[in-house]
Every structure is written in C-alpha cells, then in structure tokens.
N, C-alpha and C positions, 0 to 999 in steps of 0.2 A: 358747657352743659355736659354732665356726666352720662356716659352710655349706660344702659341698663346692664345689671350684673347677672350672669348666668346663675340660675337657681342653685346648680350644683356646687358653686363656689360659696354660697352663704352658709354660715354656721348657725345652726338652730339653737337658740337659748330657750329658757323657761317661759319668756314673755314675747317671743318672736324671733325673727331672723336678724342676723348681724353680718356685716361685711367687714372683712379684715383688710387693712391698708398697710402695705409693706414698702419701705424704702431701704436701700442697701448702701453701706459704705464698705467697699471691698479693698482690703489692703494687699497689694501684690508685690512681692519682692522682685526688683528689677534684675534681669539676667545680666550680670556684669562681674568681672573678675575682682574689681576693687569697690570700695564703699563710695558714697555719694560725694564726700568732701575730703577724703584721705586716700592714700594708696594702700591701706591695709586690706588684707584678703576679705572677700565677702562670701567665702565658701562655708557651707553648712558644716557644723561640727568642729573638731579641733579641741585641744585641751583648753580649759577655761582660761580666758584672757590671753590666748595665743594669737589672736588676730586683732591686736589693738595697737594703733599708732599713737604718737604724742598728741595728734589732733583729737583723736577719739577720747583720749584720756583728759582732754581739756587742760593741758599744761600751759602755764602762763606764756603768753606771746605766740602761741600756735594759731595759725589762721586757716580757715577752711579754703579749699580750692575745688571748684566744680569739676566733676568728672563728666566729660563730654559724652562718653558712651551711655551714661544714664539718661542724659537729656535726649539723645538720639533714640533710645529705646522708649522713652515716654512719648515722643513725637510719633513714632512708628505705631505704638498702641493707639494713640488718638486717631490716626489715620485709619487704622483698622476698625475703629468704632464710628467711622464716618463723622468725626467730630471736628469742630473749628480749632485750628492750631493758632494760638496767640503768638504773634511775632514778638511781643514784648511781655515778659513775666518777671515777677519779683519774688525774692525769697525773704521770708519774714521770720522773726523770732516769736515763737509761741511760748509765753512764760508760764511755767506750771511746775510743780515739784515732781521731778523724776528721780527717784532714788538710784535708778540705774542708767541715767544719762548725766555724765559728770559736769557738763557745762551748765546744767540747771535750767536749760530751755531747749526746746526743739526747733531746729531750722526747717521750716515748712513753707507752704505758700497759701495766702489767704485771699485777698481781694483780686489778685492778679495771677491766676494759675497758668501753667504752660498749655493746657488743653481745655477748651470750652465745651459747649453743648454738642452731644452726639446721640446715637441711638443703637440699641442692641435689639435685633429681631429674633424672637424665640419661637420656635416651632413646637407646639405642644403635641403629645401623643394622640389626642383626639382630633387633630387637624387644625385647631385654632392657632392663629398667629398673634402673638402678643408683642407689641413694641414698647420696649422699656427705655424711656428717655434717660440719657446721661447728662447730668448737670455740669460736671467738671471732672478733670483728672489733674491732680497736682503731685508734685514730687515732694517727698519729705524723708527725714532720717528716722530710722527705727531706733528704739530704746534697747538697752541691754536686758539682761534677765536676772531677777532676784531669786535666789535659791533658799528656801526656808526649811528644807528637810535635811541639811547637811550637818547641823549642829543644834544641840538643845537649847542654846540661849542666843545665838547669833544668826543673822542672815548673811549669806554670801552673795556677791555680785559678779556675774560673768558679762564682760563687755564685748564679747566677740560679735554680737549683733549690733552693738551700739554704733550708729552711723551708717548701717547698711541702708541702701536706697530702696524706698518704697514708692509705689504709685498708689495713691488713694483715689479710687473711682467711685464717685458719688452718684447714685441713681435718683431719679425722681420717684415719688411715691406712686408708681404706676402698677405695682404688683398686687394681685388680689387673692393669692392663695399660696400655701406652703409649696405646692408643686410648681407654681410659676416661679417662686423664688429659687428653688433648687435648679430649675431648668435655666434660669437667667445666669446664675453663677457658673453652671456647668458650660453654658455657651460662651461666657466671658473667658473662662479658663481655656476653652478650645481655641478661641481667637488668639489669645496671648501665646498659646503653645505653637500654633501655626506661625506666628510672627517671630517666635524665639525671644519674646521680651520678658517671659516669666515662666518658670517650669511648672507652676500650678500645683506643686506638691503640698497638700494640706497637712499631711502628717508631719512634715518638717517645718510647718509654720510659714511657708513662703507664700501661701494664699489663705487669708482668713477674713472673716467678715463681721462687721457690727451691723446688727439687724434692728431697724426702727419699726415697731409694731404699734398700730392703733386700731380701734374697732368703732364702728358706727352703725346705726340702723340705716338701711338703704335709703338714699336720697337726703340724708342729713349732712351737715357740715363735717369736716374732718375732726376726729376725736383727738384727745391728748395722747401723744406718742411716748413709749418707753423704748429705750435703747438697750439691746442685749449685746454685750461686748464680747469680742474675740471668739466667735464661733468657728470652729476649724474643721468641719466636715459637712458634706452636703446632707447627710442624714440628720446630723444635729441641727442644721439650719431649719430643716423641715419641722423637726420635733419642737424646737425652741418657739417657732411661730405658732404652732398648734397649741402648745401649752400656755404661751403668754396670752394669745387671743382668748382662750377659755378663762384664764384668770381675769382678764379685764372684763369680759361679759358678765362674770359672776359678781365682780365688784359693782358694776352698773346696775345689774338687776337687784342687787341688795340695797340699792339706794345710795351707794357711795359714789365717789368721784376718783377718776384716775389722776394720780400725781405723775408729772414728768420726772422720770428718774432713769438712772443707769442700773441695769440688772445683769446678773450672770445666769447662764443656763447650766443646771446640774443634770447631766444625762443619767447619772445613777439613780437619782431620786425622781427624775422626770418633772422637774419644776424649775421656775426662775426665782431668783431672790435678789433683794435690793442690795446695791453696792453703795450708791449715794444718791441723794435727792438733787434733781436739776431744776427745781422750781425757780430758783434764782440762778440764772446762767452764770457760768464762770467767766470772770474777766481775765482773759489770757493776755491782755496787754500786747496785742500784736503790734509790731512795728518793723519796717524794713530792716533787714540785717545789715548793719553798717560795714561789715567785712566782705560783703558780696555785692557786686554791681548788678544792676537789673540785667536779666538774660535777654539779649536781643538777637533775633534770627532774621535771615533774609529769606524771601519767598523761594529763591532758587534752591536753597539748602532743603527746604521743606518739599519742594517739588521733586527733587532728586531722590529723597527718601521714599516719596509716594511712588515714584516710577519703578523702584526696586522692590516693592512689596511682593510677597508671594501670593498666589491664588488663595483666597480666603474661603472658609467653609461654605458661605452662602453661594458664592460664585461656583465653587467646586460642585455643590449639590445641584445647582441649575444645570451645569454642564453634564453631570452624570445621568440626570433625567432626560435631558434633551438629546445628547449625543449617544448614549448607551441604552436609552429606553428603559432605565431602571424605575422602580416604583419610588415614590417619595420616601417611603419607610426605609428601603434598602439603601437608597442614597444617603439618608440621614445617618444610618448605622455606619456606613463606610467612611463618611467624612468626619466622624466623631473625633478621630485622631489622624493627624497628618500621615503618620506612618502606615495606618490601616489603608487610607485612601491610595498611598503610593504602592503598597503591596498589591492591592486589587488592580491597579493599572498595569503593574508589572506582569501580573497573570494574564490580563487581556492581551497585552502586546506580545506577539510571537514572530520574531524574525521578519518584520515587514508586513505580516498579515495580522488579522484581528480574531481572537477567539470569541466565542459567543459571550457577550458581556453578562446576560442574565444567568447563564450556567456558572460563570466565574463568580458572580455575586453570591449565588446560592451556595457554592462550595466554600467561599471565604467566610460567609456569615454563619452558615449552619455548621459545617464540619470543622473548619479551622478555628474560628472564634469559640465555638462550643468546646473544643478540646483544649484551647488556650485557657479559657475560663475555668474548666474543670481542674487543670493542672496548675493554675495560678501563674501562668506565664504572660508576658506582654508580647505584642507582635514582633518586637525586636528579638525576642528569645525563641521564636518559633523554630522547632527542629525541622519543619517542612518549609523549604524555600518557595518563592514565587515560581521559579523555574521548574521545580519538582511538581508543584500543584498543577502548573500549566501542562506538564507532560501527562499527568493523570487525565486531564480534560481532553487532551489530544487522543489518548487511548480509548476514551469513551466515544469521542466524536467519529473516529474512523472505524468503529465497531469492533476493535480488538478485545475490549472488555465491556462487560455490563455495568450498570450502576451499582449493583450489589457487590461485584468483584471489585470495583473502583473503591468501595469503602474498606474492603479488606486490605487492598493495596495501600490506601492512605495510612492505615494502622501500621503496616510494615514499614513504610517510609518514615513514619513519625518515630517509630521505636528503633529502627536499625539504619535509617538512611539509605542512600543509594539511588541509582537511576531507575525510575519506574519501569522503563521499557525493558531494561535488563532483568529486572525482578520478575516481570511477567513471563519473559522467555524461560528464565532459569527454573521458575516454579510451576510452569505449565498452567498459567492462570488465564490463558486466552479463552474467550467465550466460543462455544460451539456454534458455527454458522452453517454446517453441513446439514441440509434439510433431511437427508436420509437418516442420519444419526438421531436427530431430534424427533423425527417421526416414529422411530422405534420406541422411544420413551413414551411418546404421546399414546401410541397404541396400547402400550403396557399399562399405563394409568387408566385409560378409558375402559380396557378389558376388565381391570380389577374393580371397577366401580360402575356396574351396569345401572344400578338404580339412579345414581346421580346423573349419569349420562342420559337417562330417559327423561329426567326432570328438566335438563338444560334447555330443551326446545321451548318449554313454557316459561322457564326462568332463565333468560339469557345471562343474567348476572352470575349464574353458577360457573361460567367460564373462568371467572376470577379465581375460584377455588382450584379448578384444574390447572390453571397456569402456575399457581403456588406449589401444587404437587409436582409438577413437571420440573420446575426450577430447583425444588428441593432434591429430586431424584438425580438431577444433573449437577448437583453441587453448585448451583448458581451460574453454571457456565453456559447454559443454552441461551440462544439469543431470544430475548422476550418477545420481540415483534414476530419472529418466525414461530415461536410457540403459540402465540395468540392466534395467528392466521391458521395454522394447522388444526388447532382445537376447534375453531369455528367451523372449519370444513368437515372435520370428523363428526362433530355434534350436530351438524345441519343448522347452525345458527347463521342468520343473515348478517 
C-alpha cells in the first residue's frame, strides 16, 4: 500500500495534482589504477588513445582478465549500501552497436550481479528521512568517446575510457521529488567517497546518472516512464526531473499518452528531447561471456572487507550528535565530506583534552567553510590548519581574546599564516580584562549619553547599545562580560 504523499511534493497541473516517480541508474567509475579487464591506465585525461591496450582495442586473440581491485571496490560499495553481496556472479555480453567500443559488445552483468538489494537513507533539510531501495549494483566496462567536432566530415574516437570499470547502481522507484533525487545522488557520492571506491567527480564524468521519470495522479498505478540519459551534475538532475515531469503532465492533460523512450536533457534550452523510442525493448541478446568464468567469492573474503570499512556518514553523524552534542544539522554539514569531518575532530582534539565541540563546529562551519566557499577552496586547500584554528579557540576559551578579536585573528592567520598566540602577543591583540581600564571607558560613554542612560532603566535592552559603544571605543579589546556587568551596575539595571 502506497503511503500518502506530502502535498508539497505534488506538482499542480491544470486539471489537478500529479505525483512524480523517479528511479535512478547511477554510473560510478571505480577508483582503480587499471581498467576492468586490462592493465591499461584508468586515469582521467591523457592524449587521445594513450591509455589503450590490445585488449581494449579488441585485437584478435586478446582475452579479458578480471581486475580484482575493481571487484573488491564493488563489494566494499555494496557493504556501504547495506546490500546483499552475491558470492557467485556472472559477466555477460550485452550486444549492442557501440561505435566507441571496438569489440562490438559490452561486458556487463545481467541476471547475476555482484551486489544485490540494499538501501540508502537520505536526510532531507526539512527533517524527513527518505529510504531509497537499491535494486542491484553490477560491474561493467565503460565505452570510449566519439568526438564529432574535430573534423568537418568525420568523427574521431578516443578509446581512453573504453574498458574503464563502472559500477551501475540501480535504485527502486522510491524517489518522489527532484530534491529527493539530488539528495540521493549526493548521499551516494558521499558514501563512495568515504569508502574511496569512486571519486564522485561529475565534471570529469566519473559519476553520472540515467534518470527514469514518470508521473501519475495520487493513488493511481505507476505511469509510463521515460529515461533521461547521462545527466552529469546534481543541478541538472533536479532540472531534468522538473522539466520532464512538466512535459509529461502537459501531454496527459492534453489527452495524449506518454511513450516509453530515451531522452536527453538540454540545460541551455531547459528541455528534454527524444533520442530513441523504447516502446519495443531492445534485444541485447545477453549471454554469459565465454571468456570469463563465473566470479566466485567466499564469505571470509567478504567478511574481511566488511571488517576493514571506515566509519560511514550515518554512523559518524550519529556519533557526532551523541558524543559531541551537535545538532543534526551541524553534524550533517560536517560529515558531508570525510575530510571535513576529520578536520573538525582534529580541532576538537587538543593534546589529550577536548575543546568545546559546539564552539569548534560553529567556527569550522561558519568561519572556515564560509571563507573556503568564498575563495573556492576545498578543505584540503585550507590556509588555516586544524591546529591553528584550535589555538584560536583556546585563546577565546582562556579569555585572552574576545570573539570579535578572534575573527580579526582568523583573517590574519588565513592571509599570513603563523602561530595565533604569537600573533596576539606581537600585535597587542589581547582583550582588556582590567576592570579599572574598562570602567573608565564605560563612565565616558555613559557621561556622553545622559538621555539614553536615563531611558535604560525603563528599557533594559538599551544596555546592548551601550555595550556596542564601549566595545567600539576599546577597539573590540574590552572583555564583553565585564563591560556588560559594569554597564548594568552604572545604569541601575537589575
């Protein structure tokens, strides 16, 4: 029985509401130095046809040999998706015309994939938890690349990608909005990056998705789906679903019928267009590849891989909320990338003691991430190290500097580097804690503003204005707590 769909997820048509149903086929390039069935390099780039072995070129008599590292990475990914690992799987030939795959067929897996059913848990910004079922994960070889813009009358073929190992991860049609689809792919990418099984670089094509979209009126059976091929960014995935759902709703409301077909998304025009009709399904004539034996694993091998897995995002998020007392939102942001989570934990850890986790999270998320995003840097490129940021937090905690001075100090460390404590000493940035010195500034500000001082008894919130003036007059160096206490005493505020 279908659960009721949130009204916010429904798309309003001219004749009523529609529900969008999305299933994904995500193609993730396996992190491996060599290709799936040859020893040629799987590195991105290189001169055209520089990473091509005789096997990749399908020269007569050349036989494929399975790359164990690719199998290992597929199993590790399956374990990360809480999926069933099939101890026996088979490689098949998928017969289809590939102009950029010289053997004329693709070696893939059909009825017996290496990984079976699993699940990806997606946390949405509104707090909803969406569970997306994984139907299968299978290994297959990528095709090469046809280049149509190099010559006025001929197409060129670059076989560098031909034979590179891909994991095709097929979801169930459990996704109900473009936002869920983007969040699902983002979560899948995060899991694989934690595992080190795919770098998730969509710009280089190492992660791309075929998006299956259909619409229906709430409560009706599933509609006819259309497949949008090779979408290579999270933003485009969202746009393609929105555009295609609207197109299908328009066809239905005009009295037409949706044809099952393969389509392409054109982001420049904001439309999908037909590539080929799939009303009559292709006969790929799958059969077991005669050059490859069935892949047989033993449970001990799988168990050893499972035991060596790193802590994954969901487990890390649960630990960050339970052990560090972080909000679900802050934990989510920090575990989004393994490097970010590691950086945060390095800031918290301080020579056998523990800094305030909430203060550390606040500085990492707001100050550090904010500046990294502004300057277009990754966490690995941060000019401020975890040790330097930890030192800034220590200076705040022991009262040496105020929060305002800390932000100025952060900017200096970001631009010039150096030891934060030495910078504070050398530049006289310590906050003033001498009550007498602070009191003199407080008296001066109160004396200059007798009208506001008179109002403060009836309007206690006025003290905030006075605090701001004192901090400004002291160059941000006065201890805010001392300023607040002195002002309340001078102004007669309880």
